[in-house]
N, C-alpha and C positions, 0 to 999 in steps of 0.2 A: 428929316427934321422938320421940313415944312408941313408935313402931315401931322405933326404933333407927337411923334415918338421921342425916345430919349436920344438927344443929339449925339452923345458920346457913343452909344451903341450903333447908331446908324453910320457914323464915320468909321468906327472900328470895323464894321462889316464891309465897308467899301474899300478899305486899304488893302494893298497887296500883302502887307505884313500882318494879316489877321488869319492865320491858318486854323486856329481853334474854332473861330466862328464859321469859316468855310467848311471845316470838317464836320461841325455839328449840322450844318445845312445839308451836306452830302449824305450824312448818315440818316437823318430824319427830317426831310424838308418840310413836311406838313407840320410837325411839332415846332420846328424853328419859326415857320411863318405864323403859327398860332400865338407864340409868345410875343412876336412883334405886332401882331394884330391887336392883342390886348393893350399894348402900349399906346395904340392910337386912340383908345378910349379917353386917355388922359390928354385931351387936346390942349395945346399951348401951356402944358405944365412941364417945367424942366426939373424942378427939385421938389420932392415931397415936403410937406410941412412937418412940424414936430409930431411925434407919436402921441396919441391921446392916451396917456398913462394914468393909472390910479389903482385903487383897490379892486376895480371891477374889470381888469383885463387891459389889453393893449390892442389898438386898431390904428393902422397907418392911414393918415388922412391926406387926401389929395384935394386940389382946388376943384370947384364945381365944374361939371361938364358943360362945355358950350354946346355940345350936341344933345343936351337934355332940354326938353321943352315942356312946360306945364301950362295947360289951358283948361278952363271950365267949359261946360256944355250949356251955353245960354238958352238955346232953343229947347233943349230937353227940360231945363228947369222951368221954363215958361209953360210947356205942355203939362208937366207933372203938377205944377201948382194950380193950373186952371182946370184940368180934366181928370187926372188919374190918381192924384194923391202923392204924398212925398215918397222918395225912393227908399227901398228897404234892402236891396242886395244887387250885385252885379255878377254876371257870368258870361263867358266868352267861348268862341269857336274860331277856327281859321277863316270863317266867312261872316260870322255874326257877333254882335255884342248885344246882350240883353240886360235890361234894367228892370227889376221888379218894383212894384209900388204897393202902397197901403190898401188900395182898392182891388187888388188881385190882377192887375194888368201888367204885362211885360212889354216894354217899349223896345223896339229894335233900332239900334243906332247904325248909321253908315260909317264903317271903319275908316273910309277915306276922309270924310268930313270930321270924324270924331264927334259927331252930334247927330241929331235927327235930320233926315233929308227933307227936301221941299214937299215930298209926299210921304208923310210919316206912316210907319207901319207898326202895328201893335197887336198883341194877342190879348183880346178883350173877352172876359167871361160873359157868358150869355145869361146867367142866372145869379140871383143874389147869394145863392148857396156857395157859388164859386168866387164871389167878389170878396174874398178875405185876403189879408196881407200875404204877399209872397215872401217866403223865408229862405228858399233855395231853388236852384234851377240848373239845367244843363242842356246842351245841344248834342244830338247824336253825331257820331263820327262821320256818317254819310251825309250830314246836313239836311236830312229829310224831316227830322222831328225835333221837338223840344219837350222836356219834361219839367214840370213846375210843381214845387211843394208849397203848401200854404200853412198858415198859423193854426188852422183847425185840424191839421193832419191829413188833409185831402191832397192827393197827387193827381195831376192832370197831364195827359199826353196830348201834345198839339201836333197837327199836320202842318208843316211850314209851307207847303205848296199851296194850300187852300186857306191857311190862317184860321183853321177851325179845330174844335176839340175832337180828338179821335177816341180817347178813352178817359173815363173818370174813375179813379181808384178810391173807393170810400171804405170806411169801417175797417181800415188796416192799421192806421196810426191814430191814436186817441189824443195825441199832443203834437205840438209843432214839429214840422219836418226840418231837420237841422242840415242834412247834406244829401245831395242827389248826384248820381253820375251814371252814364252809360258804360257798361263794362265789356262790350264786344264791338265789332266793327259796324254794326247796324243798329236799328232802333229797337230791336226785340228784347234786349236784356238790360236791366238797370238795377242799381243798388240804391236803397233808400234807408236813411237812418233818422230816428226821431229823438226828441228831448227826453224820452223815457229810457234810453239806452238800448232800444230795439233796432236790429238790422235785418232788412228783408231783401230778397231777390225778387224782382218783378219781371215776369216773362210775358211779353205782349204777343198776341196772336192775331192773325188775319185769315178769316175763312169766308170765302165768297164775298170779299169786300167789306166784311163786318169785323171790326176790331174787338178783341177781348183781352183778358189778362189772367194770369195765375200768380200766386204768391208762394214763396218758400221762405220759411222762418230760419234765419241763420244764427243770430245771436240775440240773447235776451239781457235783462238787467244783470249786471255783474259788478261787484265792488272792485274786482281785480282789474277790470277793463274800464268801466265807467261809461260815459256817453261819447259816442263817435262824433267828433266834431268835423272831420274831413275824411272823405273816401278818396283814395288815390290809386287808380289802376296804373299799372306800369305803362309808360308811354311807349308806343310802338317804335321799333328800330327801322327807320326808313331805308329802303334799297338794300336790305339785308335779308338773308334767309332766316326764317323764323327760328328763334332760340327757345330753350326750354321755358323761360319765364313768359314768353309771348304766347306759346301754344296752350299753356295751362291757365292763362288769365290770372296773373299774379296781381294781388291787390294789397295795398297798405291801408290800415285803418288807424288814423290818428285820434285816439280817445283821450279822455281826461286823465286816466291813470296809467295808460300804457299805449304803446304803438304795436300793432299786431300785423304780421304778414300772413296772408292766407292765399290759397289757390281755389279757383272755382270750377276747374275742369281737369279731369273728368268727374272728380268728386270734390266736395268742399273739405279742405283740411287746413288746420292752423300750422304754419311752419315755425313761427317764432313769436313770442310775446316778450316785448322789451319794456320792463318797468322803469319809471323815472326815478332818479335819485332825489328823494324828498327830505334828506337830512337837513338841508338848509332852505327848504322851499317856503314860499309865501302863498297864502290862500288866494292871492290875486293872480298868480301865475297860471297861464293857460298855454298848453303845448300846441305846436303846429309841426307840419312836415311837408316835404316836397321832394319829388323825384328829380334827379339830375342825370341826364342821359345825352350822349353825343347825338346831335341832330344831323351832322355831316360825317358819316362813317368813313368817307374817303380820307379824312384827316387823321385816321388812326393807322399807324404802321402795322404791317403784317407781323412784325417781330414783337409787337406788344399787344397780344390779344386781350390781356387783362384790362387794358385801358377802356375796352368797350363795356365792361361790367357797369351796370347802373349803380348810382349812389343814392341812398335814401338819406336825406338831410332832415334831422330831427332837432327841433328847438324846444328847450324847456328852461324857463328862467333866463339866465344869461349864458347858458351853455348851448353850443351848437355842435352836434355830433354828425359826422358823415360816415354812414355805414355802407360798406361795399357788399353788394348782393351778387354772388357768383352762382351760376347754375349751368347744367350741362347743355350741350347743343341739341341733343336728340329730343324728340317729342315725349318719349316715355320717361318720366322722372318720378322720383319718390322724395319723401321728406328729407331723407338722409343725403340726397344729392345736392342740396342747397347749402352754401357756405355764406354765413353772414358775419362780417368782421368789422372792427372799427378801423376806418381808414385815416381819419383826422378828427381832431377835437379843437374847437375854437371857443373863445370867450368874448361876448359882446359887452358893450359898456353900460347896458341897461336891460331889464327884462324884456324879452321878445314876446310881443302879443300876437303877431300874425306874420306869415312869411309866404312868398310865392317865388317861383323860379322864372326868370326871364329867358335864360338858356342854360346850357350845361355848366356855366361857370359864373353866372351873374344872378344875384339874389336881391329881392326887395324885402326889407325888414321894417316892420312897424314896431317900435319899442315903447316902453313905458314912459319915456320922456316926451311922447307925442311927436316923435321925429320919424319920418319915412325915409329910409336910407337905402341907396343902391350900393351894394358891395360886390367887389370882385374877389373870387376865390383865388388863392395862390396857384401858380402854374405848377402842375405835377412834375416832379423831377424825372428825367429820362432814366437815370440809373444811379445806384448808390455811389457817393463820392468818398474816396479815401482821404484821410487826414483829419484835422480837428473838426469836431461836430459844429455845424452851423446852427445859429439860433432858429427856433421854429418859425415858419412863415406865418404872417398875420393876414387877416382880412384887410382889403384895401377899400376904404370909403371913397367912392367916386362921385357921389351926389347925396345931398341931404336936404330934406324939405320939412319945414315946420308945419305940421298939420293940426296944431292945437285948436285953431279957429275953424277947422273944417267939420268938427263934430261927426266923426265917422260912425256909421251904423254898427250896432252890436246886439247881441242877445245875451241873456244871463242864465240860460239853462245849461249849466256846466257841472251839475252834480245830480245824481238820481234822487237823493233825499232832500235836496235844496239846502243843505247845511253849509255849503261853501261856494255859493254861486258867485261867479266872476264874469267880467265882460269878455265876450268872445267876438273878435272882429273878423272871423273867417269868411263872412259873406261880403266884406268891404273891399277886398282886393281881387282883381282878376287880370290876367295878361292876354292881350290879343297878339297872336303870333303871326304877324304879317312879315313883309320884307324888313320892316323895322318893328321893334318891340314897343308896344304901347301898354302901359299899366293904367288900368281904370280904377279909380278910388271913389267909393260911394259914401257920400256924407248924408246927413239927415235932411238936407235941403237941396243939394245938388251933387253932380258927379263931375270929377276932374279926370283929365287924361294926361299922363306923364309919358312922353315919348322918348325912347332911347334910340338915337340914330345909329345906323350901321356905318362901319368905317368905309365901305364902298362908296358912300355918298361923297367922301372927300376925293376919291379918285374921279368920280363923275364931275365934281366941281372943277378939279384941276384940268380935266380934259376939256370941259366947257370953256374955261378961260384960256385954253391953249398954253 
């Protein structure tokens, strides 16, 4: 109870007369610990407040997290305003945080300081042709390169070891680059989407120290799909033998009219196209998606292999769908081997404008009320229970931040013909996945860092205080 969990549950687990709790721990110790670990997020909260109820759904609200900390980046703001122009987007890696600017520069932040270091590092264009506003960016998984997209459609590959331009991709996109991502474990393969609805595979080469590139056209303008706003490769499964989805490079495309699942290896094939329910839609609604996948596979019981299946979380309007994506373990798979089913459906209290995953059960939602919310997904049930049906579990609101004064960056290229352009904040949120999760929020004048502490910090504090 001192660590902030539910006092009744902690006492119940400690008593001799708690055979059900002890049996649950013996049957599935890691699942039991995970449930109680989640309770530690709700620090110093004994009773939940009233449910936020209304015509727009129900969300259980908890008091604000004391382990949540929000800070601005003052040195970054000074540098951008004096040298590089206002911020335009933010993107992250396990080692880097990059902030794009209006003058085509990417400033690298120190993740420990959550700001620029005493010796600032930046990727600065060498010509006026490249000094165009940054609209998207990504770091390679091996941390050797960064790829940056610009408003004029130009894509630049940077060598992070030398901070120099390695390759400039011109005459491929004729409009702003909306989304960029590396799709393999190295710097050689990247996906690029533009505001015209085009999706390309960029293959970078190196021959005798000289870099080059090849392009493969994957998708063109389509009214059924729309403009790809976010490209989402399936996150790798750490410390596990490669599964079917990992070996074939499974990718989700969150587009304005549908979310598409496709594979890139050995051939490009579309597995599923999921159209949004537009019967009650609003022209201002913009979809978003995020992968949810266990980062610590040792916490999954051997008797529950289905728990390791990744979930694709799709948000459109006030609806939040969790789609379970199941695939075979072997490398050779076909389209028929994949099973995509609805695992859960939730309803938020306002239209969701942008969404990122902090881990496999914690989401950050930016909604139409200009509130940035950190929500906890319900704990998955171990097994079906007999007896009366329980009410469906709700999302738990563990932190909420009013960002109406932050003026988050956005773009309005959300339709091919320009008939229903809306604000897209997909470049405004990015998560740094260190020992503690830090959510970076990019405003039009400065950048903020929202840190979600890990429950192990409480253990360390208790040990330090003896």
